[in-house]
DRENDO-1510 file (C-alpha; in Angstrom, 1 decimal, always signed):
<recs>
REC; n; res; u; v; w
REC; 1; MET; +90.9; +49.4; +96.6 .
REC; 2; GLU; +88.4; +51.6; +96.7 .
REC; 3; PHE; +89.6; +55.5; +96.3 .
REC; 4; THR; +89.6; +57.8; +99.6 .
REC; 5; ILE; +91.0; +60.7; +100.5 .
REC; 6; GLU; +92.5; +58.3; +103.4 .
REC; 7; SER; +93.3; +55.4; +100.6 .
REC; 8; ILE; +95.3; +58.1; +98.1 .
REC; 9; ARG; +97.1; +59.6; +101.1 .
REC; 10; ALA; +98.3; +56.4; +102.5 .
REC; 11; LEU; +99.7; +55.4; +98.8 .
REC; 12; GLN; +103.5; +55.2; +99.1 .
REC; 13; PRO; +105.6; +56.5; +96.0 .
REC; 14; ARG; +108.3; +53.2; +94.3 .
REC; 15; PRO; +111.5; +53.9; +92.4 .
REC; 16; HIS; +109.4; +54.3; +88.9 .
REC; 17; PRO; +106.1; +55.6; +88.4 .
REC; 18; PHE; +103.2; +53.7; +89.0 .
REC; 19; PHE; +99.3; +53.1; +87.6 .
REC; 20; LEU; +96.6; +51.7; +90.8 .
REC; 21; THR; +93.1; +51.0; +89.0 .
REC; 22; GLU; +90.2; +50.9; +91.7 .
REC; 23; GLY; +88.2; +48.1; +92.1 .
REC; 24; GLY; +85.3; +48.2; +90.1 .
REC; 25; SER; +85.7; +51.4; +88.0 .
REC; 26; PRO; +86.9; +50.2; +85.1 .
REC; 27; GLY; +89.7; +52.6; +83.9 .
REC; 28; PHE; +89.8; +54.9; +86.6 .
REC; 29; ALA; +92.9; +55.1; +87.7 .
REC; 30; VAL; +95.5; +57.0; +89.9 .
REC; 31; LYS; +98.9; +57.6; +88.8 .
REC; 32; VAL; +101.7; +58.1; +91.5 .
REC; 33; GLN; +104.9; +59.9; +90.8 .
REC; 34; LYS; +108.6; +58.7; +92.3 .
REC; 35; THR; +107.9; +62.1; +93.8 .
REC; 36; GLY; +104.8; +60.8; +95.6 .
REC; 37; SER; +102.6; +63.6; +93.6 .
REC; 38; LYS; +99.0; +61.6; +92.4 .
REC; 39; SER; +97.0; +62.3; +90.0 .
REC; 40; PHE; +94.0; +60.6; +88.1 .
REC; 41; TYR; +93.6; +59.2; +84.9 .
REC; 42; TYR; +90.5; +57.5; +82.5 .
REC; 43; ARG; +92.7; +54.9; +81.0 .
REC; 44; LYS; +90.9; +52.8; +78.0 .
REC; 45; LYS; +92.2; +51.8; +74.8 .
REC; 46; GLU; +91.0; +53.1; +70.9 .
REC; 47; LYS; +92.0; +51.3; +68.0 .
REC; 48; GLY; +94.3; +49.1; +70.1 .
REC; 49; ARG; +96.3; +52.0; +71.5 .
REC; 50; ARG; +96.3; +53.1; +75.1 .
REC; 51; VAL; +94.7; +56.4; +75.8 .
REC; 52; ASP; +95.0; +58.2; +78.9 .
REC; 53; ILE; +93.0; +60.8; +79.5 .
REC; 54; SER; +93.9; +63.7; +82.4 .
REC; 55; LEU; +90.7; +64.1; +85.1 .
REC; 56; GLY; +93.2; +65.9; +87.6 .
REC; 57; CYS; +94.6; +65.8; +90.9 .
REC; 58; ASP; +91.4; +66.2; +93.1 .
REC; 59; LEU; +89.7; +63.1; +93.9 .
REC; 60; GLU; +85.8; +64.3; +94.2 .
REC; 61; LEU; +86.6; +66.5; +90.5 .
REC; 62; ALA; +88.6; +63.4; +89.1 .
REC; 63; ARG; +85.3; +60.8; +89.8 .
REC; 64; LEU; +83.2; +63.2; +88.7 .
REC; 65; LYS; +84.9; +64.0; +85.1 .
REC; 66; TYR; +85.0; +59.7; +85.4 .
REC; 67; ASP; +81.0; +59.5; +86.0 .
REC; 68; SER; +80.2; +62.1; +82.6 .
REC; 69; LEU; +82.8; +60.3; +80.7 .
REC; 70; MET; +81.3; +56.9; +81.2 .
REC; 71; ALA; +77.9; +57.9; +80.7 .
REC; 72; GLN; +78.9; +59.3; +77.1 .
REC; 73; GLU; +80.5; +56.4; +75.9 .
REC; 74; SER; +77.4; +54.4; +77.5 .
REC; 75; LEU; +74.9; +57.4; +75.4 .
REC; 76; ILE; +77.3; +56.4; +72.4 .
REC; 77; ARG; +77.3; +52.9; +72.7 .
REC; 78; ASP; +73.6; +53.4; +72.7 .
REC; 79; ARG; +73.5; +54.9; +69.8 .
REC; 80; GLU; +75.6; +52.1; +67.6 .
REC; 81; ARG; +73.3; +49.4; +68.9 .
REC; 82; SER; +69.7; +51.5; +67.9 .
REC; 83; ALA; +71.5; +52.1; +64.3 .
REC; 84; ALA; +72.3; +48.4; +64.2 .
REC; 85; LEU; +68.8; +47.1; +65.0 .
REC; 86; GLY; +67.0; +49.1; +62.6 .
REC; 87; HIS; +65.9; +52.3; +65.2 .
REC; 88; THR; +64.6; +55.3; +64.0 .
REC; 89; ALA; +66.7; +58.6; +64.3 .
REC; 90; GLY; +63.6; +59.8; +66.4 .
REC; 91; SER; +63.5; +57.0; +68.8 .
REC; 92; THR; +67.3; +57.5; +69.6 .
REC; 93; LEU; +67.2; +61.1; +70.0 .
REC; 94; LEU; +64.7; +60.0; +72.7 .
REC; 95; GLN; +66.6; +57.7; +74.3 .
REC; 96; LEU; +69.9; +60.4; +73.9 .
REC; 97; SER; +67.7; +63.0; +75.6 .
REC; 98; ALA; +66.0; +61.3; +78.5 .
REC; 99; VAL; +69.6; +60.1; +80.2 .
REC; 100; PRO; +70.4; +64.0; +81.6 .
REC; 101; MET; +67.8; +64.2; +84.4 .
REC; 102; GLY; +65.3; +67.3; +84.6 .
REC; 103; ARG; +64.1; +69.8; +81.2 .
REC; 104; GLN; +66.0; +70.2; +78.7 .
REC; 105; PRO; +66.3; +74.0; +77.4 .
REC; 106; THR; +65.0; +75.0; +74.5 .
REC; 107; ASN; +68.3; +76.3; +72.5 .
REC; 108; PRO; +71.1; +73.5; +74.8 .
REC; 109; LEU; +74.6; +74.4; +75.1 .
REC; 110; TYR; +75.9; +70.7; +74.9 .
REC; 111; TYR; +74.9; +68.3; +72.6 .
REC; 112; PRO; +72.9; +65.0; +74.6 .
REC; 113; GLY; +75.0; +63.4; +76.8 .
REC; 114; VAL; +77.5; +66.0; +77.1 .
REC; 115; THR; +78.8; +68.2; +80.6 .
REC; 116; PHE; +81.2; +70.5; +80.7 .
REC; 117; ALA; +83.8; +67.8; +82.6 .
REC; 118; VAL; +83.1; +65.7; +79.5 .
REC; 119; LEU; +84.3; +68.5; +77.0 .
REC; 120; ALA; +87.1; +69.7; +79.1 .
REC; 121; ALA; +88.6; +65.8; +79.9 .
REC; 122; ARG; +88.4; +65.6; +75.9 .
REC; 123; PHE; +90.0; +68.3; +74.9 .
REC; 124; MET; +92.6; +68.4; +77.2 .
REC; 125; ALA; +92.8; +65.1; +76.3 .
REC; 126; GLU; +92.5; +65.4; +72.2 .
REC; 127; HIS; +93.9; +69.2; +71.9 .
REC; 128; VAL; +95.8; +70.7; +74.5 .
REC; 129; PHE; +98.0; +67.6; +75.6 .
REC; 130; PRO; +99.0; +66.3; +72.1 .
REC; 131; ASN; +99.4; +70.0; +70.4 .
REC; 132; LEU; +100.5; +72.4; +73.0 .
REC; 133; ARG; +103.7; +73.1; +75.4 .
REC; 134; PRO; +103.6; +71.0; +78.9 .
REC; 135; ALA; +103.6; +74.6; +81.0 .
REC; 136; THR; +101.0; +75.4; +78.6 .
REC; 137; ALA; +99.0; +72.6; +79.1 .
REC; 138; ARG; +99.3; +72.8; +82.8 .
REC; 139; ASN; +97.7; +76.0; +82.7 .
REC; 140; TYR; +95.1; +75.2; +80.9 .
REC; 141; GLU; +94.2; +72.2; +83.0 .
REC; 142; PHE; +94.2; +74.4; +86.2 .
REC; 143; TYR; +92.4; +77.2; +85.0 .
REC; 144; LEU; +89.5; +74.3; +83.4 .
REC; 145; ASP; +89.3; +72.5; +87.1 .
REC; 146; LYS; +89.0; +75.7; +88.7 .
REC; 147; VAL; +86.1; +76.3; +87.0 .
REC; 148; GLN; +84.4; +72.8; +87.9 .
REC; 149; LYS; +85.4; +73.9; +91.4 .
REC; 150; ASP; +83.9; +77.0; +91.7 .
REC; 151; LEU; +81.2; +76.3; +89.2 .
REC; 152; ARG; +80.1; +72.7; +90.8 .
REC; 153; GLY; +76.2; +72.0; +91.4 .
REC; 154; SER; +75.3; +74.7; +88.7 .
REC; 155; ALA; +73.3; +74.4; +85.5 .
REC; 156; PHE; +76.1; +75.3; +84.0 .
REC; 157; VAL; +78.6; +72.2; +85.1 .
REC; 158; THR; +75.6; +69.4; +84.8 .
REC; 159; GLY; +74.9; +70.0; +81.3 .
REC; 160; GLN; +71.0; +71.2; +81.5 .
REC; 161; ILE; +71.5; +74.8; +80.4 .
REC; 162; SER; +70.7; +76.8; +77.4 .
REC; 163; VAL; +74.1; +78.8; +75.5 .
REC; 164; ASP; +71.8; +82.0; +76.6 .
REC; 165; GLU; +71.9; +80.8; +80.5 .
REC; 166; ALA; +75.1; +79.5; +80.4 .
REC; 167; ARG; +76.3; +83.2; +79.2 .
REC; 168; GLN; +74.9; +84.9; +81.6 .
REC; 169; GLU; +76.3; +82.6; +84.4 .
REC; 170; LEU; +80.1; +82.7; +83.0 .
REC; 171; LYS; +79.6; +86.8; +82.8 .
REC; 172; ALA; +78.8; +87.1; +86.5 .
REC; 173; TYR; +81.1; +84.4; +87.6 .
REC; 174; ILE; +83.8; +86.0; +85.8 .
REC; 175; HIS; +82.7; +89.6; +86.4 .
REC; 176; ARG; +83.2; +88.4; +90.4 .
REC; 177; MET; +86.3; +87.6; +89.6 .
REC; 178; LYS; +87.8; +90.2; +87.6 .
REC; 179; ALA; +86.9; +92.7; +91.0 .
REC; 180; SER; +90.2; +90.8; +92.8 .
REC; 181; THR; +92.2; +89.1; +90.0 .
REC; 182; PRO; +91.4; +90.7; +86.8 .
REC; 183; VAL; +94.5; +88.5; +84.7 .
REC; 184; GLN; +93.1; +85.3; +85.8 .
REC; 185; ALA; +89.9; +86.0; +84.8 .
REC; 186; ASN; +91.3; +87.0; +81.4 .
REC; 187; ARG; +93.1; +84.0; +81.5 .
REC; 188; ILE; +89.8; +82.0; +82.1 .
REC; 189; ARG; +87.8; +83.8; +79.7 .
REC; 190; GLU; +90.4; +82.8; +77.1 .
REC; 191; THR; +90.7; +79.5; +78.2 .
REC; 192; LEU; +86.8; +78.5; +78.2 .
REC; 193; SER; +86.9; +80.3; +74.5 .
REC; 194; SER; +89.1; +78.0; +73.4 .
REC; 195; CYS; +87.7; +75.1; +75.1 .
REC; 196; PHE; +84.1; +75.7; +73.3 .
REC; 197; LYS; +85.3; +76.5; +70.0 .
REC; 198; TRP; +87.1; +73.0; +69.6 .
REC; 199; GLY; +84.0; +71.5; +71.0 .
REC; 200; ALA; +81.8; +72.6; +68.5 .
REC; 201; TYR; +84.0; +71.6; +65.6 .
REC; 202; GLU; +83.6; +68.2; +67.4 .
REC; 203; ASP; +80.3; +68.3; +68.0 .
REC; 204; LEU; +79.9; +68.5; +72.1 .
REC; 205; SER; +79.0; +71.6; +72.0 .
REC; 206; TYR; +76.3; +73.8; +70.1 .
REC; 207; SER; +78.1; +77.3; +70.6 .
REC; 208; SER; +80.6; +79.4; +72.7 .
REC; 209; PRO; +78.9; +80.9; +75.9 .
REC; 210; VAL; +81.7; +82.8; +75.9 .
REC; 211; TYR; +81.1; +84.8; +73.1 .
REC; 212; GLY; +80.0; +88.4; +74.4 .
REC; 213; ILE; +82.2; +87.9; +77.3 .
REC; 214; ARG; +84.1; +91.5; +77.0 .
REC; 215; VAL; +88.1; +91.1; +78.2 .
REC; 216; PHE; +89.2; +93.2; +80.8 .
REC; 217; LYS; +92.1; +96.0; +81.0 .
REC; 218; GLU; +95.1; +94.3; +82.5 .
REC; 219; THR; +97.7; +96.6; +83.6 .
REC; 220; PRO; +100.7; +95.5; +82.8 .
REC; 221; ARG; +103.3; +95.0; +85.7 .
REC; 222; THR; +105.9; +97.4; +86.1 .
REC; 223; ARG; +107.7; +95.5; +89.5 .
REC; 224; ARG; +111.8; +95.6; +89.1 .
REC; 225; PHE; +114.2; +95.9; +92.0 .
REC; 226; THR; +116.2; +98.7; +92.9 .
REC; 227; GLN; +120.2; +98.7; +93.3 .
REC; 228; THR; +118.9; +98.4; +97.4 .
REC; 229; GLU; +116.6; +96.1; +97.5 .
REC; 230; LEU; +118.9; +93.3; +95.4 .
REC; 231; PRO; +121.4; +93.4; +98.7 .
REC; 232; SER; +119.0; +93.2; +101.0 .
REC; 233; PHE; +116.8; +90.2; +99.5 .
REC; 234; PHE; +119.7; +88.0; +98.6 .
REC; 235; LYS; +120.9; +88.5; +102.1 .
REC; 236; VAL; +117.8; +86.9; +103.5 .
REC; 237; LEU; +117.5; +84.1; +100.7 .
REC; 238; ARG; +121.4; +83.3; +101.8 .
REC; 239; ASP; +121.0; +83.0; +105.4 .
REC; 240; GLY; +117.4; +81.4; +105.7 .
REC; 241; ASN; +116.7; +77.9; +105.2 .
REC; 242; TYR; +115.1; +78.3; +101.5 .
REC; 243; GLY; +117.3; +75.4; +100.1 .
REC; 244; TRP; +120.5; +75.8; +98.3 .
REC; 245; ARG; +118.9; +74.9; +94.8 .
REC; 246; PRO; +115.8; +77.3; +94.5 .
REC; 247; ALA; +118.0; +80.0; +95.7 .
REC; 248; HIS; +120.5; +79.1; +92.8 .
REC; 249; CYS; +117.4; +79.3; +90.7 .
REC; 250; LEU; +116.7; +82.5; +91.9 .
REC; 251; ARG; +120.3; +83.3; +91.0 .
REC; 252; LEU; +120.4; +82.3; +87.6 .
REC; 253; ILE; +117.3; +83.8; +86.6 .
REC; 254; LEU; +118.6; +86.8; +87.6 .
REC; 255; ALA; +121.6; +86.9; +86.0 .
REC; 256; THR; +120.7; +85.9; +82.4 .
REC; 257; GLY; +117.1; +86.8; +82.2 .
REC; 258; LEU; +115.7; +83.2; +82.2 .
REC; 259; ARG; +111.6; +82.9; +82.4 .
REC; 260; ALA; +111.1; +80.5; +86.1 .
REC; 261; SER; +109.7; +77.7; +83.5 .
REC; 262; GLU; +113.0; +77.8; +81.2 .
REC; 263; ALA; +115.8; +77.9; +84.3 .
REC; 264; LEU; +113.0; +74.7; +86.1 .
REC; 265; GLY; +113.3; +72.7; +82.7 .
REC; 266; ILE; +117.6; +73.0; +82.7 .
REC; 267; LYS; +119.0; +69.6; +82.6 .
REC; 268; PRO; +122.9; +68.8; +82.5 .
REC; 269; GLU; +122.5; +67.4; +78.8 .
REC; 270; HIS; +121.3; +70.8; +78.2 .
REC; 271; ILE; +125.1; +72.2; +78.7 .
REC; 272; ASP; +128.1; +72.3; +76.6 .
REC; 273; TRP; +130.8; +73.3; +78.9 .
REC; 274; LYS; +133.3; +73.0; +76.7 .
REC; 275; ALA; +131.5; +76.1; +74.5 .
REC; 276; GLU; +130.4; +78.0; +77.5 .
REC; 277; THR; +126.5; +77.5; +76.7 .
REC; 278; LEU; +123.1; +76.7; +77.8 .
REC; 279; LEU; +120.7; +75.3; +75.7 .
REC; 280; ILE; +116.8; +76.1; +76.5 .
REC; 281; PRO; +115.0; +73.9; +73.8 .
REC; 282; HIS; +111.8; +74.3; +75.5 .
REC; 283; THR; +110.7; +77.9; +75.5 .
REC; 284; LYS; +107.5; +80.5; +75.6 .
REC; 285; ASN; +108.0; +81.3; +71.5 .
REC; 286; GLY; +108.9; +77.8; +70.8 .
REC; 287; GLU; +112.2; +78.5; +69.3 .
REC; 288; PRO; +115.3; +76.8; +71.0 .
REC; 289; PHE; +117.5; +79.4; +72.8 .
REC; 290; VAL; +121.0; +79.3; +73.1 .
REC; 291; VAL; +122.5; +81.3; +76.7 .
REC; 292; PRO; +126.1; +82.0; +76.6 .
REC; 293; LEU; +127.5; +81.3; +80.1 .
REC; 294; VAL; +130.1; +83.6; +82.2 .
REC; 295; PRO; +132.1; +82.4; +84.8 .
REC; 296; LEU; +129.5; +83.7; +87.3 .
REC; 297; THR; +126.7; +81.6; +85.8 .
REC; 298; LEU; +129.1; +78.6; +84.9 .
REC; 299; GLN; +130.3; +78.3; +88.6 .
REC; 300; ILE; +125.8; +78.2; +89.7 .
REC; 301; LEU; +125.6; +75.3; +87.1 .
REC; 302; LYS; +128.5; +73.4; +87.6 .
REC; 303; GLU; +127.1; +73.1; +91.6 .
REC; 304; CYS; +123.9; +72.3; +90.6 .
REC; 305; THR; +124.6; +69.5; +87.9 .
REC; 306; GLU; +127.1; +67.5; +90.6 .
REC; 307; GLY; +125.9; +64.3; +90.7 .
REC; 308; ARG; +123.0; +65.1; +88.9 .
REC; 309; PRO; +121.8; +62.1; +86.1 .
REC; 310; ALA; +122.0; +64.2; +82.7 .
REC; 311; ASN; +118.2; +63.4; +82.2 .
REC; 312; LEU; +116.7; +65.4; +85.2 .
REC; 313; PRO; +116.6; +68.5; +85.6 .
REC; 314; ILE; +119.1; +70.3; +88.3 .
REC; 315; PHE; +116.8; +72.3; +90.4 .
REC; 316; GLN; +114.4; +69.8; +91.5 .
REC; 317; THR; +111.4; +72.4; +92.0 .
REC; 318; SER; +108.0; +73.8; +90.3 .
REC; 319; VAL; +107.1; +77.2; +89.2 .
REC; 320; PHE; +104.3; +77.4; +92.0 .
REC; 321; GLY; +107.6; +76.3; +94.7 .
REC; 322; ILE; +110.0; +79.0; +93.5 .
REC; 323; ARG; +107.4; +81.5; +93.6 .
REC; 324; GLN; +106.3; +81.0; +97.0 .
REC; 325; VAL; +110.6; +81.2; +97.7 .
REC; 326; CYS; +110.3; +84.7; +96.0 .
REC; 327; GLN; +107.2; +86.0; +98.2 .
REC; 328; ARG; +108.9; +84.7; +101.3 .
REC; 329; VAL; +112.0; +86.1; +101.0 .
REC; 330; SER; +111.0; +89.5; +99.6 .
REC; 331; GLN; +108.2; +89.3; +103.0 .
REC; 332; LYS; +111.5; +88.6; +105.7 .
REC; 333; ALA; +113.2; +90.9; +103.7 .
REC; 334; GLY; +111.0; +93.7; +104.5 .
REC; 335; ILE; +110.6; +95.0; +100.5 .
REC; 336; THR; +107.2; +95.2; +98.3 .
REC; 337; PRO; +106.5; +91.5; +97.4 .
REC; 338; CYS; +107.9; +90.4; +94.5 .
REC; 339; SER; +108.1; +87.5; +91.7 .
REC; 340; THR; +110.4; +85.4; +89.4 .
REC; 341; HIS; +109.6; +87.9; +86.7 .
REC; 342; ASP; +110.9; +90.7; +88.3 .
REC; 343; LEU; +114.2; +89.5; +88.2 .
REC; 344; ARG; +114.0; +89.0; +84.8 .
REC; 345; ARG; +112.6; +92.4; +84.3 .
REC; 346; THR; +115.2; +93.9; +86.4 .
REC; 347; PHE; +117.8; +92.0; +84.5 .
REC; 348; ALA; +116.4; +93.9; +81.0 .
REC; 349; THR; +116.2; +97.1; +83.0 .
REC; 350; LEU; +120.4; +96.5; +84.0 .
REC; 351; LEU; +121.2; +95.8; +80.6 .
REC; 352; GLY; +119.3; +99.3; +79.5 .
REC; 353; GLU; +121.3; +101.5; +82.0 .
REC; 354; LEU; +124.7; +99.3; +81.0 .
REC; 355; GLY; +123.6; +101.0; +77.7 .
REC; 356; VAL; +123.3; +97.8; +75.6 .
REC; 357; SER; +121.2; +98.1; +72.7 .
REC; 358; VAL; +117.5; +97.1; +72.5 .
REC; 359; PRO; +118.1; +94.5; +69.4 .
REC; 360; VAL; +121.1; +92.6; +72.3 .
REC; 361; ILE; +118.5; +93.1; +75.0 .
REC; 362; SER; +115.7; +91.6; +73.1 .
REC; 363; ARG; +117.8; +88.9; +71.9 .
REC; 364; CYS; +119.2; +88.1; +75.4 .
REC; 365; LEU; +115.6; +87.7; +76.5 .
REC; 366; ASN; +114.2; +85.7; +73.8 .
REC; 367; HIS; +111.2; +88.3; +73.0 .
REC; 368; THR; +110.1; +87.3; +69.1 .
REC; 369; ALA; +111.2; +89.2; +66.0 .
REC; 370; GLY; +108.2; +91.3; +65.1 .
REC; 371; GLY; +108.3; +94.8; +63.8 .
REC; 372; SER; +109.6; +95.6; +59.7 .
REC; 373; VAL; +111.6; +93.1; +58.3 .
REC; 374; THR; +114.4; +94.8; +58.3 .
REC; 375; THR; +114.2; +93.9; +62.4 .
REC; 376; ARG; +112.6; +90.3; +61.3 .
REC; 377; VAL; +115.8; +90.1; +59.1 .
REC; 378; TYR; +118.3; +90.9; +61.9 .
REC; 379; ALA; +117.0; +88.9; +64.1 .
REC; 380; LEU; +117.8; +85.8; +62.5 .
REC; 381; HIS; +121.9; +86.5; +63.4 .
REC; 382; SER; +122.4; +84.7; +67.0 .
REC; 383; MET; +124.2; +87.7; +68.3 .
REC; 384; LEU; +125.9; +84.8; +70.5 .
REC; 385; GLY; +129.1; +87.3; +71.4 .
REC; 386; GLU; +126.8; +90.5; +71.7 .
REC; 387; LYS; +124.9; +88.3; +74.5 .
REC; 388; ARG; +128.2; +87.3; +76.2 .
REC; 389; SER; +129.3; +90.1; +76.7 .
REC; 390; ALA; +125.9; +92.1; +78.0 .
REC; 391; LEU; +126.1; +88.9; +80.3 .
REC; 392; GLN; +129.0; +89.3; +81.6 .
REC; 393; MET; +128.5; +93.4; +81.9 .
REC; 394; ALA; +124.9; +92.5; +83.9 .
REC; 395; ALA; +126.9; +89.7; +86.3 .
REC; 396; ASP; +130.1; +92.8; +87.2 .
REC; 397; LYS; +127.7; +95.0; +88.2 .
REC; 398; LEU; +125.5; +92.2; +90.2 .
REC; 399; ILE; +128.6; +91.1; +91.9 .
REC; 400; SER; +129.5; +95.6; +92.5 .
REC; 401; PHE; +126.0; +95.7; +94.0 .
REC; 402; GLY; +126.9; +92.8; +96.7 .
REC; 403; CYS; +124.0; +90.5; +95.7 .
REC; 404; LEU; +126.0; +87.7; +94.0 .
REC; 405; SER; +129.5; +86.7; +94.9 .
REC; 406; ALA; +132.2; +86.7; +92.2 .
REC; 407; PRO; +133.1; +83.1; +91.5 .
REC; 408; PRO; +136.4; +81.5; +92.6 .
REC; 409; ALA; +139.7; +81.1; +91.0 .
REC; 410; THR; +139.4; +77.7; +91.1 .
REC; 411; ASP; +136.9; +74.8; +90.3 .
REC; 412; GLY; +136.0; +74.5; +93.6 .
REC; 413; PRO; +132.9; +74.7; +95.0 .
REC; 414; CYS; +131.9; +78.5; +95.0 .
REC; 415; ALA; +129.9; +80.0; +97.9 .
REC; 416; LEU; +127.9; +82.7; +95.4 .
REC; 417; GLY; +126.4; +84.2; +98.7 .
REC; 418; SER; +124.4; +80.9; +99.0 .
REC; 419; PRO; +124.7; +77.9; +101.1 .
REC; 420; GLN; +127.5; +75.1; +100.1 .
REC; 421; LEU; +126.3; +71.8; +98.7 .
REC; 422; SER; +127.0; +69.8; +101.5 .
REC; 423; ASN; +124.1; +71.7; +102.8 .
</recs>
């Protein structure tokens, strides 16, 4: 089968994820998830082990990465063959420098046979995926793919460029982005910096072209809901056709202060119904986090876990999907556009207004303990009782605002201001 946009689109999901390899392209495969999403990989064996190198979700970009990886492996084989035949190092270098077409810069950015696609693919496969959290890895992959798409066809991507020329090209690119999205410009700069530093250690790049490109000033976002905005937002969420699971996810974020990625990772096996606690095993600071559950949050989770396998997420959506719901609901409610993190910020502000101490608020948000030795030692205390009291106070206040409904006295289905499970 030849991979085209039409043939990939025609692939149907199966009960389990599966790979399909393109004929005539060894190792170039598409992975089809049971949800129907598709991504591309270069599959090979190294020292008897299967290695899958992610090539992203864009077919054209994935093919470019695949071709670059195959070209690099061909160069390595030629080098090893030349060494085995006793050729001189000089003749080997001549062979290597002959593969990339066009002139070779005097101060090249990449080693012979390496392009940005090769560097990015190996950085993801050998460093990011094995060592970093899945959410962080997805961000790295997104930014590296964006750079390749935005700079497609440029000397920076093709590899025939000097370090100084690459620095100037990246500087202009990041400055253009800074005009509209300074935060994203900084994230791309940080991603490229990490990528090229790793590449220098692995003899893929001679230097980092990011050195000398400054970090832009970011204005911290302070958006939070007012007492009048909350009922409007959740009324639109209740009455609109946004899906009851995403709606419950947003209610849980507001009632607990969880990050969206933490809430979306919740599985039934993480809930201890007897102890009335929720375990968040994967967090931003890398430390597992225990959330005490109060009647309001218990009822939300009971509805969402009904009939769900213990090892599958209960909300069945993505961070991007839940953000879209937030933006659409806020637009229809006629309030300032909001994000899931604004709900978390509203939760923290509400705790402060209720007189909850800063250390308890910090533990409710699972912030990393810093500052003095006393502060760090104090943070070793789990504060489970204090957190439970704080979450109950927040739940009572949110119910009084009219944005969330009190759970019923029975264990039956609860409206919570949302569609029932049958919907």
